[in-house]
N, C-alpha and C positions, 0 to 999 in steps of 0.2 A: 485162548478163548477166555474172556472175562465172565460172560454169562450167556446161557443159551436155553432155548426151549425147543422140544421136539413135538411134532404134530402128526397125527394119523392121516391116512389118505382122506382127502375131501374135507378135512377139518378147517382149512383156511378158505375163507369166503371173501368175495369182493366187499370192500368197505371196512374190513377189520383193520384196526390200528393197534400197534404195540409200542409201548414206551420203555426206554432203557434209562436207568440211572446208575452211575457208578462213582464211587468216591475213592480216591487214591492219594497216597503221599509219595513223594519222590526223594530218593537219596542219590547223590551224585550231581555234579555241576558241569559235566561235559556238554558243550554246545551241540544240541541235537533236537530234532523235532520228531515226536512220536507219530505213528500212523494209526488212526482209529477208523474202524470200519463196521458197518452192519452188513452181514452176509446172510444169504438165504438160499437154501438148496438141500439136497439129500446127503451131502458129504461134508463133514466138519472141515473148516478152513479152506474149502475149495468152492463154496457156494458163490453165486453171483453177488456182486457188490452193489447193494441198494443205496449205500451212502458211504462216503469216505471223507476224512478230515485229516489234513496235515497242518497242524498249527504252526505259527512262526517259531523259529529257533529260540531256544531258551537255555539259560545256564542256571536257572533257579531251582533249588531243592525246596519245593513248596507243595501245598495241597492242591488237588484238582478235583473238579466235578465234571463228569461227562454225562450229557443227556442226548437222547436220540429218539426218533420216531420212525417207524416204517409202516406203510399202509399197503394192503393188498388192493391193487387198483382193479384188476380183473382176475377172475378165477377160471379154472379149467386147465387142460393140457397146455394151452398157450397163455397162461396167466401172467400177470405182471405185478411188480412191487416197486415202491419208490420210498426213499427215506431221506432223513437229514440228521445232522449231528451238530452239537455245540459243546465246546469245552470251556469251562470257567477256571481261571488260574488265580489263586490268592497271591497277590504281589506284596501287599503291605497291610497294615492294620485295617484299613477301610477301602482298599483298592482291589477290585475284582476285574480281571481282563478277560473278555470272551473271545473265542475264535469260532466262526460259524462255517459250516460246509457249504460248498456251492450247490446249486440245484443240479440234480442229475436226471438223466433220462430213465424212465422206468426200465427195470431189468426183468428178464424172464424167470418165471417160477411155475413149475407144473404142480398145481395144487391138488391134482388127482393122485400124485405119488405118495407112497407111505414114507414116513420118517423125514419129512421136511424139517429142517432146522432153521431157526432164526437166531443169529449169533451176534454178539458184540465182541469184536476182536481188537487187540492192541499190540503194537510193536513199539518198543521203547526208543528206537532210533540210535541207541548206543549201548554197548555192553557195559559201559562204565556207569550208566544210570539204572537204578533199580526202582521200580514202582511197586508199591504194596497196595493192593486193592482191599479196602476195609469193608466195603459193602457194595453189592451190585445186585440189581433186580431187573427183571423184565416182566411187564404185565400188560394185559389187554386194556385198552381205553374204550369205554363204552359210553 
């Protein structure tokens, strides 16, 4: 988990949007693609996937910026959430290459449950590549 926020029962309402930003550097040049996700649910790392991004393979040890949004579409025991992600990779002095997640179908979230978590998760794709997250935030967009 890169960054997460926990919510009390009924704290998530339809129309609420949360934004993620994370900044990381990579060490290691093994050709691998990371997996970046926004998860929502009551259990860490098991929540429903509101957005996922698997960027193109890369062998570059460079800086990355990850951005994401997740919106609570409907509230209640049968609530839903939908998100998106983008990763920017610094390739050269003035070149930034983005990778954008595909549109996903809204996923279930019981907003009446206690301890709902919204998480930004990250899998490196190779044990030979190490990512160091320098800063990561989640905040509500109003």
